[in-house]
KEKE-3310 file (N, C-alpha, C; in steps of 0.2 Angstrom, whole numbers, plus 5000, padded with zeros to 4 digits):
npx = (4898:4900:4911:4921:4923:4927:4939:4946:4948:4956:4967:4971:4975:4984:4994:5003:5015:5031:5049:5067:5076:5084:5092:5090:5102:5104:5102:5110:5102:5095:5103:5114:5108:5103:5115:5122:5114:5106:5095:5087:5083:5076:5065:5059:5056:5046:5037:5033:5028:5036:5040:5028:5021:5010:5010:5001:4985:4967:4954:4936:4931:4938:4950:4967:4980:4996:5007:5018:5031:5039:5054:5059:5074:5083:5078:5087:5096:5088:5076:5064:5066:5056:5043:5034:5020:5014:5001:5000:4990:4983:4972:4974:4970:4971:4970:4969:4965:4957:4941:4933:4921:4907:4908:4915:4928:4942:4954:4963:4961:4971:4971:4964:4960:4958:4954:4942:4934:4934:4926:4913:4906:4907:4915:4917:4931:4932:4943:4955:4971:4983:4997:5014:5021:5036:5052:5059:5066:5074:5084:5092:5087:5096:5100:5103:5113:5107:5098:5104:5096:5081:5068:5052:5038:5020:5006:4989:4982:4975:4971:4968:4974:4985:4987:4998:4997:4999:5010:5014:5024:5025:5026:5014:5003:4993:4980:4973:4964:4959:4947:4942:4929:4928:4928:4934:4943:4947:4963:4972:4988:4995:5007:5011:4998:4984:4970:4954:4946:4932:4921:4905:4893:4897:4901:4914:4930:4944:4959:4970:4979:4987:4990:5001:4993:4985:4974:4964:4962:4953:4943:4927:4914:4897:4890:4888:4894:4909:4916:4925:4932:4935:4943:4942:4945:4939:4927:4918:4918:4910:4914:4912:4918:4910:4898:4904:4905:4912:4924:4940:4950:4967:4978:4985:4990:4999:4992:4980:4976:4970:4972:4968:4958:4945:4931:4920:4904:4907:4919:4931:4945:4950:4952:4963:4962:4963:4959:4955:4951:4937:4936:4937:4950:4953:4965:4974:4985:4992:4987:4985:4976:4971:4972:4979:4980:4991:4999:5003:5014:5021:5025:5015:5018:5013:5011:5009:5001:4999:4990:4996:4992:4994:4991:5001:5008:5014:5024:5021:5027:5021:5027:5030:5020:5023:5022:5032:5039:5040:5049:5054:5070:5070:5058:5041:5031:5026:5023:5019:5017:5018:5025:5037:5042:5054:5054:5056:5051:5041:5036:5031:5037:5036:5045:5054:5051:5039:5037:5032:5040:5046:5051:5062:5064:5076:5080:5088:5091:5087:5082:5079:5066:5063:5055:5062:5062:5050:5039:5032:5032:5026:5028:5021:5020:5029:5037:5043:5054:5060:5055:5047:5032:5023:5017:5019:5020:5022:5027:5017:5006:5000:4996:5004:5008:5022:5035:5049:5064:5076:5093:5102)
npy = (5064:5050:5050:5056:5047:5036:5041:5043:5031:5026:5034:5030:5017:5017:5028:5025:5021:5024:5034:5037:5052:5048:5051:5047:5043:5054:5055:5065:5071:5067:5061:5056:5047:5038:5033:5028:5020:5009:5000:5006:5017:5010:5005:5017:5022:5013:5015:5028:5026:5027:5015:5010:4999:5001:5014:5024:5031:5031:5042:5043:5049:5045:5051:5051:5049:5054:5049:5059:5057:5068:5071:5080:5089:5086:5096:5109:5107:5098:5095:5084:5075:5080:5074:5077:5073:5074:5077:5075:5078:5074:5083:5093:5092:5091:5080:5074:5064:5049:5041:5027:5024:5021:5014:5002:4999:5001:4997:4987:4972:4957:4939:4930:4918:4912:4921:4925:4914:4911:4921:4917:4910:4911:4904:4899:4896:4891:4888:4895:4901:4895:4898:4898:4911:4919:4927:4936:4925:4922:4931:4946:4962:4972:4989:4997:5008:5022:5019:5018:5026:5033:5045:5048:5058:5054:5061:5063:5072:5087:5083:5084:5076:5062:5045:5031:5014:5001:4991:4982:4970:4975:4988:4995:5006:5007:5016:5029:5044:5061:5073:5091:5090:5081:5065:5049:5042:5029:5025:5021:5020:5019:5016:5029:5036:5041:5033:5034:5024:5018:5010:5005:5017:5019:5030:5031:5025:5014:5009:4995:4985:4976:4964:4954:4951:4962:4961:4969:4974:4981:4992:4998:5009:5008:5019:5016:5004:4995:4986:4973:4971:4965:4969:4962:4957:4968:4968:4971:4964:4962:4957:4950:4946:4932:4937:4948:4966:4975:4974:4973:4973:4970:4965:4956:4941:4934:4923:4926:4925:4933:4944:4952:4961:4960:4967:4965:4971:4985:4998:4995:4986:4970:4957:4946:4939:4926:4924:4912:4905:4908:4904:4908:4910:4913:4923:4925:4932:4924:4928:4941:4957:4962:4959:4962:4958:4962:4960:4948:4935:4925:4913:4911:4917:4929:4946:4958:4967:4968:4971:4970:4963:4974:4985:4989:4991:4980:4973:4959:4943:4930:4915:4899:4894:4899:4913:4928:4941:4958:4972:4988:4994:5002:5009:5014:5008:4997:4994:4982:4982:4977:4965:4956:4943:4940:4940:4953:4966:4979:4994:5003:5013:5020:5032:5039:5053:5053:5056:5047:5035:5026:5009:4997:4980:4968:4952:4951:4964:4981:4996:5013:5023:5039:5051:5065:5080:5078:5075:5064:5048:5034:5018:5007:4997:4984:4979:4964:4969:4976:4989:5002:5009:5022:5034:5051:5065:5083:5098:5106:5098:5092:5077:5065:5053:5042:5035:5024:5020:5009:5009:4998)
npz = (5050:5050:5041:5048:5059:5052:5046:5058:5064:5054:5055:5068:5066:5055:5056:5064:5059:5058:5058:5063:5058:5046:5031:5014:5002:4989:4971:4959:4947:4931:4920:4927:4935:4925:4920:4931:4938:4930:4932:4942:4934:4925:4932:4936:4923:4920:4930:4927:4914:4903:4897:4892:4881:4873:4870:4866:4871:4871:4874:4879:4868:4858:4855:4853:4865:4869:4881:4890:4900:4911:4919:4931:4936:4951:4965:4974:4989:5003:4997:4989:4974:4960:4951:4936:4928:4912:4900:4882:4869:4853:4851:4859:4872:4890:4900:4917:4926:4925:4926:4934:4941:4939:4928:4931:4926:4929:4926:4914:4919:4922:4920:4934:4941:4953:4962:4956:4956:4969:4974:4971:4980:4998:5012:5029:5038:5053:5061:5072:5070:5080:5084:5089:5098:5095:5097:5083:5073:5084:5085:5088:5081:5069:5067:5052:5041:5031:5015:4999:4988:4980:4983:4976:4973:4974:4968:4966:4953:4957:4970:4988:4997:4996:4997:4995:4994:4989:4978:4963:4954:4942:4944:4946:4955:4969:4979:4988:4988:4993:4986:4982:4985:4996:5005:5003:4989:4978:4969:4954:4949:4934:4923:4923:4922:4930:4937:4943:4955:4961:4972:4966:4970:4983:4996:5001:4996:4997:4991:4993:4989:4975:4963:4952:4941:4940:4949:4961:4978:4991:5002:5006:5012:5017:5021:5034:5038:5035:5021:5012:4996:4979:4964:4949:4933:4928:4936:4950:4967:4982:4999:5015:5031:5039:5051:5055:5058:5051:5038:5032:5018:5015:5008:4994:4986:4971:4968:4971:4985:4999:5012:5028:5040:5052:5061:5075:5080:5080:5079:5085:5091:5083:5071:5062:5046:5033:5016:5005:4990:4993:5006:5023:5035:5052:5059:5073:5084:5098:5114:5110:5110:5099:5082:5066:5050:5036:5024:5011:5004:4990:4996:5005:5017:5030:5035:5048:5061:5079:5095:5111:5127:5135:5127:5118:5102:5090:5077:5066:5059:5050:5048:5041:5050:5062:5073:5072:5081:5077:5081:5081:5087:5103:5101:5103:5098:5084:5067:5054:5037:5024:5013:5002:4990:4994:5008:5013:5023:5025:5035:5049:5063:5080:5086:5101:5100:5095:5081:5069:5059:5044:5040:5033:5033:5031:5031:5046:5047:5050:5042:5044:5037:5029:5022:5013:5022:5029:5043:5046:5041:5032:5027:5016:5006:4996:4982:4972:4967:4976:4977:4985:4992:5000:5012:5016:5027:5030:5039:5036:5037:5026:5017:5007:4994:4991:4981:4983:4976:4976:4974:4963)
capx = (4900:4903:4918:4926:4924:4931:4946:4949:4950:4961:4973:4973:4978:4990:4999:5008:5020:5036:5055:5072:5077:5089:5090:5092:5106:5101:5106:5110:5101:5093:5108:5118:5103:5103:5121:5125:5109:5101:5089:5083:5080:5071:5059:5056:5053:5040:5032:5030:5025:5040:5040:5022:5021:5005:5012:4996:4979:4962:4949:4930:4929:4943:4956:4973:4984:5003:5009:5025:5034:5045:5057:5063:5080:5082:5079:5092:5095:5085:5070:5064:5065:5049:5041:5029:5017:5010:4998:5000:4985:4982:4967:4976:4967:4976:4966:4973:4963:4951:4937:4930:4917:4901:4909:4918:4933:4947:4960:4962:4964:4972:4967:4965:4954:4958:4950:4935:4931:4933:4921:4907:4903:4911:4914:4921:4935:4932:4949:4960:4978:4986:5004:5019:5024:5043:5056:5061:5072:5078:5090:5091:5088:5102:5099:5108:5113:5101:5098:5106:5089:5078:5061:5048:5031:5014:5001:4984:4981:4969:4969:4970:4979:4986:4991:5000:4996:5002:5013:5015:5030:5024:5026:5007:5002:4986:4980:4967:4965:4953:4947:4939:4922:4928:4927:4940:4942:4953:4966:4977:4993:4997:5011:5010:4992:4980:4963:4950:4943:4927:4916:4899:4888:4900:4903:4921:4933:4951:4962:4976:4984:4987:4995:5004:4988:4981:4968:4965:4958:4952:4937:4922:4909:4890:4887:4888:4899:4915:4916:4930:4930:4940:4941:4945:4943:4934:4921:4919:4914:4911:4914:4912:4919:4904:4896:4908:4902:4917:4929:4945:4955:4973:4984:4983:4996:4999:4988:4973:4975:4968:4972:4965:4955:4938:4928:4913:4900:4909:4925:4937:4948:4951:4955:4965:4960:4966:4953:4958:4945:4931:4936:4941:4953:4955:4972:4975:4991:4991:4988:4984:4970:4969:4977:4978:4984:4992:5002:5005:5018:5020:5026:5010:5020:5009:5014:5004:5002:4995:4991:4997:4988:4995:4989:5007:5008:5020:5023:5023:5028:5018:5031:5030:5016:5025:5022:5038:5037:5045:5049:5060:5073:5069:5052:5035:5026:5029:5018:5022:5012:5019:5031:5038:5043:5061:5052:5058:5045:5040:5031:5033:5037:5035:5051:5052:5049:5032:5036:5032:5045:5045:5057:5063:5067:5078:5084:5088:5093:5082:5084:5074:5064:5060:5054:5065:5058:5044:5039:5029:5033:5023:5030:5015:5020:5035:5036:5048:5060:5062:5052:5043:5027:5020:5014:5022:5017:5026:5025:5010:5000:4997:4998:5005:5011:5029:5038:5056:5067:5082:5099:5105)
capy = (5061:5044:5051:5058:5041:5032:5044:5043:5024:5025:5037:5026:5011:5018:5033:5022:5018:5029:5033:5042:5056:5046:5053:5042:5046:5057:5055:5071:5073:5062:5058:5052:5042:5033:5030:5024:5015:5007:4996:5011:5021:5006:5005:5024:5023:5009:5018:5034:5025:5027:5009:5007:4996:5003:5020:5029:5029:5034:5044:5041:5052:5042:5055:5047:5053:5051:5051:5061:5058:5073:5070:5086:5088:5087:5102:5110:5106:5092:5093:5078:5075:5081:5071:5080:5069:5079:5073:5079:5075:5077:5088:5098:5092:5089:5076:5072:5058:5046:5038:5020:5023:5018:5009:4997:4997:5005:4995:4980:4967:4951:4933:4929:4914:4910:4926:4926:4908:4911:4926:4914:4908:4912:4900:4901:4891:4893:4887:4900:4899:4895:4897:4900:4918:4919:4932:4936:4921:4921:4935:4954:4966:4977:4995:4999:5015:5023:5016:5021:5026:5040:5046:5052:5060:5052:5065:5063:5079:5090:5080:5087:5072:5056:5040:5026:5008:4994:4991:4976:4969:4980:4995:4999:5008:5008:5019:5033:5052:5065:5079:5096:5088:5077:5058:5045:5039:5025:5027:5016:5024:5014:5018:5037:5038:5040:5031:5034:5018:5019:5005:5009:5019:5020:5037:5031:5019:5014:5003:4993:4980:4974:4959:4955:4950:4968:4960:4974:4973:4987:4992:5004:5010:5009:5024:5014:4999:4994:4980:4972:4970:4964:4971:4957:4957:4974:4967:4972:4959:4963:4951:4951:4940:4931:4939:4954:4972:4978:4969:4977:4969:4974:4963:4951:4939:4933:4918:4928:4924:4939:4945:4958:4960:4961:4969:4963:4975:4992:5000:4994:4979:4967:4950:4945:4934:4925:4922:4908:4902:4909:4901:4912:4907:4918:4924:4929:4931:4921:4933:4948:4960:4964:4957:4965:4956:4967:4958:4940:4934:4919:4907:4911:4921:4935:4951:4962:4970:4966:4974:4965:4964:4981:4990:4991:4989:4976:4970:4951:4939:4923:4911:4892:4892:4903:4920:4931:4948:4963:4978:4992:4995:5008:5012:5013:5004:4995:4991:4978:4983:4974:4961:4953:4936:4939:4942:4960:4968:4987:4996:5009:5013:5026:5033:5043:5059:5052:5057:5041:5034:5020:5005:4991:4974:4963:4947:4954:4971:4986:5002:5018:5027:5045:5055:5071:5086:5076:5074:5058:5043:5027:5013:5003:4991:4983:4973:4959:4972:4980:4996:5004:5014:5024:5041:5056:5071:5088:5102:5109:5094:5089:5070:5063:5047:5042:5028:5024:5016:5007:5008:4991)
capz = (5056:5048:5038:5054:5062:5047:5046:5065:5064:5049:5058:5073:5064:5050:5057:5069:5055:5055:5061:5064:5052:5042:5024:5009:4997:4983:4965:4956:4940:4927:4917:4931:4937:4920:4919:4937:4941:4925:4935:4945:4929:4921:4936:4936:4917:4920:4934:4923:4908:4897:4894:4890:4875:4869:4868:4865:4874:4869:4879:4877:4861:4853:4854:4855:4869:4870:4888:4890:4906:4912:4925:4933:4940:4958:4968:4978:4997:5005:4994:4985:4967:4958:4945:4933:4922:4908:4894:4876:4865:4847:4851:4863:4879:4895:4905:4922:4930:4922:4931:4933:4946:4937:4922:4934:4922:4931:4922:4910:4923:4919:4923:4941:4942:4960:4966:4953:4958:4976:4976:4969:4987:5003:5017:5034:5042:5060:5065:5073:5070:5086:5083:5095:5097:5097:5094:5076:5072:5090:5085:5089:5075:5069:5063:5047:5038:5026:5009:4993:4985:4979:4984:4972:4976:4971:4970:4961:4951:4960:4976:4994:5000:4992:5001:4991:4998:4987:4972:4961:4951:4936:4946:4946:4962:4971:4985:4989:4989:4994:4982:4985:4987:5002:5004:5000:4982:4976:4963:4951:4944:4929:4917:4923:4921:4936:4936:4949:4956:4966:4972:4964:4975:4989:4998:5002:4993:4998:4988:4997:4986:4968:4961:4945:4936:4941:4953:4966:4984:4995:5006:5005:5017:5014:5025:5041:5040:5030:5017:5008:4989:4974:4957:4945:4926:4928:4940:4958:4971:4989:5003:5022:5036:5042:5058:5056:5056:5047:5035:5028:5014:5015:5003:4989:4982:4964:4966:4973:4992:5002:5019:5030:5047:5053:5068:5077:5084:5081:5076:5090:5091:5076:5071:5056:5042:5026:5012:5000:4986:4996:5013:5027:5041:5056:5061:5080:5088:5104:5119:5108:5111:5092:5077:5059:5044:5031:5018:5010:4998:4986:5000:5010:5023:5031:5040:5051:5068:5084:5101:5116:5133:5138:5122:5114:5095:5088:5070:5066:5052:5051:5043:5042:5055:5068:5073:5074:5082:5074:5085:5080:5093:5106:5098:5108:5094:5077:5062:5048:5033:5017:5012:4996:4990:4998:5015:5015:5026:5026:5040:5053:5070:5084:5091:5107:5099:5092:5074:5066:5053:5041:5040:5029:5037:5026:5035:5052:5046:5049:5040:5045:5031:5031:5016:5015:5024:5032:5050:5047:5035:5032:5022:5016:5002:4993:4977:4972:4965:4981:4976:4991:4992:5006:5013:5021:5029:5032:5044:5034:5038:5020:5017:5000:4993:4988:4979:4984:4971:4978:4969:4963)
cpx = (4903:4910:4923:4928:4928:4938:4949:4951:4956:4968:4976:4977:4984:4995:5003:5014:5026:5042:5060:5073:5083:5088:5093:5097:5103:5105:5105:5109:5099:5098:5112:5114:5103:5109:5124:5120:5104:5095:5085:5080:5075:5065:5056:5053:5046:5035:5029:5027:5029:5041:5033:5022:5016:5006:5007:4989:4973:4957:4942:4928:4934:4949:4962:4977:4991:5005:5017:5028:5039:5048:5061:5069:5079:5083:5085:5091:5092:5079:5070:5064:5058:5048:5035:5026:5012:5007:4998:4995:4985:4977:4968:4973:4972:4972:4971:4971:4957:4947:4934:4924:4911:4902:4912:4924:4939:4954:4959:4965:4965:4969:4969:4960:4953:4953:4943:4931:4929:4927:4914:4903:4908:4909:4918:4924:4936:4939:4953:4967:4981:4993:5008:5022:5031:5046:5058:5067:5076:5084:5088:5092:5093:5099:5104:5108:5108:5103:5101:5100:5087:5071:5058:5041:5026:5009:4995:4982:4974:4967:4971:4974:4979:4990:4992:5000:5000:5005:5015:5022:5030:5024:5019:5006:4995:4986:4973:4969:4958:4953:4943:4932:4922:4927:4933:4938:4948:4956:4971:4982:4996:5000:5010:5004:4988:4973:4960:4946:4938:4922:4909:4894:4891:4902:4911:4924:4940:4954:4969:4981:4982:4992:4997:4999:4983:4974:4969:4960:4958:4946:4933:4917:4902:4886:4887:4893:4904:4915:4922:4928:4936:4938:4945:4941:4938:4928:4922:4915:4915:4911:4914:4914:4912:4903:4900:4904:4906:4922:4933:4949:4961:4978:4981:4990:4995:4994:4981:4971:4975:4969:4970:4963:4948:4936:4921:4910:4903:4916:4931:4939:4949:4954:4957:4962:4964:4960:4956:4952:4939:4930:4940:4944:4955:4962:4972:4981:4990:4992:4986:4977:4967:4974:4975:4983:4985:4994:5003:5009:5017:5021:5020:5012:5015:5012:5008:5006:4997:4996:4991:4992:4988:4993:4995:5006:5014:5018:5024:5024:5026:5022:5032:5026:5018:5025:5029:5037:5043:5044:5055:5063:5071:5063:5046:5030:5028:5023:5022:5016:5012:5025:5031:5040:5050:5060:5055:5051:5046:5035:5033:5034:5037:5041:5049:5049:5042:5031:5037:5036:5044:5051:5056:5067:5069:5083:5083:5090:5088:5085:5078:5073:5061:5061:5057:5061:5052:5045:5036:5030:5030:5025:5024:5016:5027:5034:5042:5055:5063:5059:5047:5038:5025:5017:5018:5018:5022:5023:5018:5004:4998:5000:4999:5009:5018:5030:5046:5059:5074:5087:5101:5111)
cpy = (5054:5045:5052:5051:5036:5034:5043:5036:5023:5028:5033:5020:5012:5023:5031:5019:5022:5030:5039:5046:5054:5047:5048:5046:5048:5056:5061:5072:5066:5058:5054:5046:5036:5029:5026:5019:5013:5004:5001:5015:5017:5006:5012:5025:5019:5012:5024:5032:5025:5021:5006:5005:4999:5010:5026:5026:5033:5036:5042:5044:5049:5046:5052:5052:5050:5054:5053:5062:5063:5072:5076:5085:5089:5094:5103:5108:5099:5090:5087:5079:5076:5078:5075:5075:5073:5075:5078:5075:5078:5083:5093:5098:5090:5086:5074:5066:5055:5042:5031:5019:5019:5013:5002:4994:5002:5003:4988:4975:4960:4945:4932:4924:4912:4915:4926:4920:4908:4916:4923:4912:4908:4907:4902:4895:4894:4892:4893:4898:4900:4893:4899:4907:4918:4926:4931:4932:4920:4926:4942:4957:4971:4983:4997:5006:5016:5020:5020:5021:5033:5040:5050:5053:5056:5057:5065:5070:5081:5088:5085:5083:5065:5051:5034:5020:5002:4995:4984:4976:4973:4987:4999:5000:5009:5012:5023:5040:5055:5071:5085:5095:5084:5070:5055:5042:5035:5027:5021:5021:5018:5017:5026:5040:5036:5038:5031:5028:5018:5013:5008:5010:5020:5027:5037:5024:5020:5008:5002:4989:4978:4969:4959:4954:4956:4967:4965:4972:4980:4986:4998:5004:5011:5015:5023:5009:4998:4987:4979:4971:4968:4967:4966:4957:4962:4973:4968:4966:4960:4957:4954:4945:4938:4933:4946:4961:4976:4973:4973:4972:4973:4972:4957:4948:4937:4927:4920:4927:4931:4939:4952:4957:4962:4964:4967:4968:4982:4993:4999:4987:4977:4960:4949:4939:4932:4922:4918:4904:4902:4906:4906:4908:4913:4918:4928:4927:4929:4927:4940:4950:4962:4961:4959:4962:4960:4965:4950:4940:4927:4913:4907:4914:4927:4939:4955:4965:4967:4970:4969:4967:4971:4987:4992:4988:4985:4973:4962:4949:4932:4919:4904:4890:4895:4910:4923:4938:4952:4970:4982:4994:5002:5012:5010:5010:5003:4992:4987:4979:4979:4970:4958:4946:4935:4940:4948:4963:4976:4988:5002:5008:5020:5027:5037:5050:5059:5054:5051:5040:5027:5015:4999:4986:4969:4958:4950:4961:4976:4992:5007:5022:5033:5050:5062:5077:5084:5075:5067:5054:5037:5023:5008:4996:4990:4978:4969:4962:4976:4988:4997:5009:5016:5031:5045:5062:5076:5092:5106:5105:5090:5082:5068:5057:5048:5035:5029:5018:5015:5006:5001:4990)
cpz = (5055:5045:5043:5057:5058:5047:5053:5066:5060:5052:5064:5071:5059:5052:5063:5066:5054:5059:5062:5057:5048:5035:5020:5005:4991:4977:4961:4949:4936:4923:4921:4934:4932:4919:4925:4939:4935:4927:4938:4940:4925:4925:4936:4929:4917:4924:4931:4917:4902:4893:4892:4883:4870:4866:4868:4869:4871:4874:4876:4870:4856:4851:4857:4859:4870:4877:4887:4897:4906:4919:4927:4937:4947:4961:4973:4986:4998:5002:4990:4978:4965:4952:4942:4927:4918:4902:4888:4872:4858:4846:4855:4870:4884:4901:4911:4926:4927:4927:4929:4938:4944:4931:4925:4929:4923:4928:4918:4914:4920:4922:4930:4944:4949:4964:4963:4956:4965:4978:4974:4975:4992:5009:5023:5037:5049:5064:5066:5073:5076:5086:5089:5093:5100:5094:5087:5075:5078:5090:5086:5082:5075:5064:5058:5044:5033:5019:5004:4988:4984:4980:4978:4974:4971:4973:4965:4960:4954:4967:4982:4998:4996:4997:4996:4996:4996:4980:4970:4957:4944:4937:4946:4953:4963:4978:4985:4989:4991:4989:4986:4988:4994:5000:5001:4993:4981:4970:4961:4947:4940:4923:4917:4922:4927:4934:4943:4949:4962:4966:4970:4969:4982:4991:4999:4999:4994:4995:4992:4994:4979:4967:4954:4940:4936:4945:4959:4972:4987:4999:5005:5011:5013:5018:5032:5042:5034:5027:5013:5001:4985:4968:4952:4938:4925:4932:4947:4961:4978:4993:5011:5026:5039:5050:5059:5054:5051:5044:5030:5024:5013:5010:4999:4986:4975:4963:4969:4980:4995:5009:5021:5038:5047:5060:5069:5082:5085:5077:5080:5089:5084:5076:5063:5052:5035:5022:5006:4996:4990:5003:5017:5033:5045:5058:5068:5083:5095:5110:5117:5109:5104:5088:5070:5054:5039:5024:5017:5004:4995:4991:5005:5017:5024:5036:5042:5057:5073:5091:5106:5122:5136:5133:5118:5108:5093:5081:5071:5059:5054:5046:5046:5049:5062:5068:5076:5075:5079:5078:5084:5086:5096:5104:5104:5104:5087:5073:5057:5043:5026:5017:5005:4996:4993:5005:5017:5017:5027:5031:5043:5060:5073:5088:5097:5106:5096:5085:5070:5060:5050:5042:5035:5033:5031:5030:5042:5053:5045:5047:5040:5038:5033:5024:5018:5016:5028:5039:5051:5040:5036:5026:5022:5012:4999:4988:4977:4969:4970:4981:4981:4990:4999:5006:5018:5022:5032:5038:5043:5035:5032:5020:5009:5000:4990:4985:4980:4980:4974:4973:4969:4959)
residu = (MET:PHE:LEU:PHE:ARG:PHE:LEU:LEU:PHE:PHE:LEU:GLN:PHE:GLU:LEU:VAL:ASP:LEU:GLY:LEU:ASP:LEU:ARG:LEU:GLU:PHE:ILE:GLY:GLY:THR:LEU:GLU:LEU:VAL:GLU:ARG:PHE:PRO:ASP:LEU:ALA:ARG:ASP:LEU:ARG:GLN:LEU:LEU:GLY:ALA:GLU:ASP:GLN:GLU:GLY:GLN:HIS:GLU:ASP:GLU:SER:GLY:VAL:ALA:LYS:THR:HIS:VAL:PRO:ILE:ILE:ALA:GLU:GLN:LEU:ALA:GLY:SER:ASN:ALA:THR:VAL:LEU:GLN:SER:ARG:TRP:ARG:THR:HIS:ALA:GLY:HIS:SER:PRO:SER:CYS:GLN:THR:ALA:GLN:ASN:LYS:GLN:GLN:ALA:SER:LYS:VAL:GLY:PRO:ASN:SER:ALA:VAL:GLU:LYS:GLY:MET:ASN:LYS:LEU:HIS:ILE:ASP:THR:ARG:VAL:LEU:SER:MET:THR:LEU:VAL:ALA:LEU:LEU:GLY:LEU:SER:LEU:ALA:VAL:ARG:PRO:ALA:LEU:ALA:ALA:THR:TYR:TYR:PRO:ILE:ILE:VAL:PRO:GLY:SER:ASN:MET:THR:SER:ALA:ARG:GLY:ILE:ASN:VAL:ARG:SER:GLN:VAL:VAL:GLY:TYR:TYR:THR:GLY:PRO:SER:GLY:GLY:PHE:GLN:GLY:PHE:LEU:LEU:ASN:HIS:GLY:LYS:TYR:TRP:THR:VAL:ASN:TYR:PRO:GLY:ALA:PRO:ASN:THR:LEU:LEU:SER:GLY:ILE:ASN:LYS:HIS:GLU:ALA:ILE:VAL:GLY:TYR:TYR:ASP:ASP:GLY:ILE:PHE:ILE:HIS:GLY:PHE:THR:LEU:VAL:HIS:GLY:LYS:PHE:ALA:ALA:PHE:ASP:TYR:PRO:GLY:ALA:SER:ASN:THR:TYR:ALA:SER:GLY:ILE:ASP:ASP:THR:GLY:ARG:ILE:VAL:GLY:PHE:TYR:GLN:VAL:GLY:GLY:PHE:THR:GLY:GLY:HIS:GLY:TYR:GLU:LEU:VAL:ASP:GLY:ASN:PHE:THR:ALA:ILE:ASP:VAL:PRO:GLY:ALA:SER:ALA:THR:TYR:ALA:SER:GLY:ILE:ASN:ALA:ALA:GLY:ASP:ILE:CYS:GLY:SER:PHE:LEU:ASP:ALA:SER:GLY:GLN:LEU:HIS:GLY:PHE:LEU:LEU:HIS:ASN:GLY:THR:PHE:GLN:THR:ILE:ASP:TYR:PRO:ASN:SER:VAL:GLY:THR:ASN:ALA:ASN:GLY:LEU:ASN:ASN:SER:ASN:GLN:VAL:VAL:GLY:GLY:TYR:VAL:PRO:SER:ASN:LEU:HIS:ASN:GLN:GLY:PHE:LEU:LEU:SER:GLY:THR:ASN:LEU:THR:SER:LEU:SER:TYR:PRO:GLY:SER:THR:ILE:THR:ILE:ALA:SER:GLY:ILE:ASN:ASN:ARG:GLY:THR:ILE:VAL:GLY:THR:TRP:SER:GLY:THR:ALA:GLY:ASN:GLN:TRP:GLY:PHE:VAL:LEU:ILE:GLN:ALA:ARG)
# end
């Protein structure tokens, strides 16, 4: 029953992210990809691990494994390019997904003292940000043609569903998946290798953000309520907004500042927050019935979503102390889920046909994002190279992650 309630809230909050069936330009074949778009190929190699300087990994038995990324040529028609990651080991094993549930070592996380020190003691800054709500830069948003880019699927081996939520400048991806036994489990995709990352003892774990130091944020449930957590230097640290029944951690910047939202007394509504060095600051859009903070960049700009008094969903960007609304033209709802240091924002919107689609906002230009062959697309995160991650669903109802690499 709890899992159903947990999933129901997740669907209510996240599947509001998506758009028109504008296809992205496809690149026909690996050779052409490398010759025409060397930056795109570099990002792809990094994502898949071809540029892993270590070259080899060892499992618990000490068997060295060489990761061999295989990029299949694009399928005919409108199908997406398929990526297959295979493992070749000296002992002939073929592991697909490593675990860090009880060892608390999902990855070798780098230094992030701001997060680690901040988790020692949490305080609450009760000041609510009371900024002015204005139209985005006072300008109307213009919808632009589809990007010259390519989608690639992200599927945790053996999973029933996979959702990609965050990506850092090193092209490390975090998200969550479900397996045959049920329940949500977090994952880290690092140089082509999937790691399972679960908060110890939790029935459900969802990862939502990762910074360049490999500090990870997410949230888990204890069987009743939701709690935020960080994974820094291989150590988990849980936190809760004071007085909240549920605390969700949604994003983290490279200095360790965290944003998310909390709920009081149940699973409805919500208030945004920023967590810096253990101190919480509440974030509420003036006049909103609910506010959800989702992403933060190096400048301290924060994106998210809010419900107005009538219950309609809008995206927002909090920039230089001012809330700026983000509404995809002619949509019935808009979410803003992630942003980078160039203030490019990704999210989703609900068009009139109710088949949610993703979007990229760059300046005042909007581009609709739709995974080829999908009925629903969610854009969740974007790194400083402009690489986007998210989730898509087709007519069969399966939900899978994706990475979108823009041609440069």
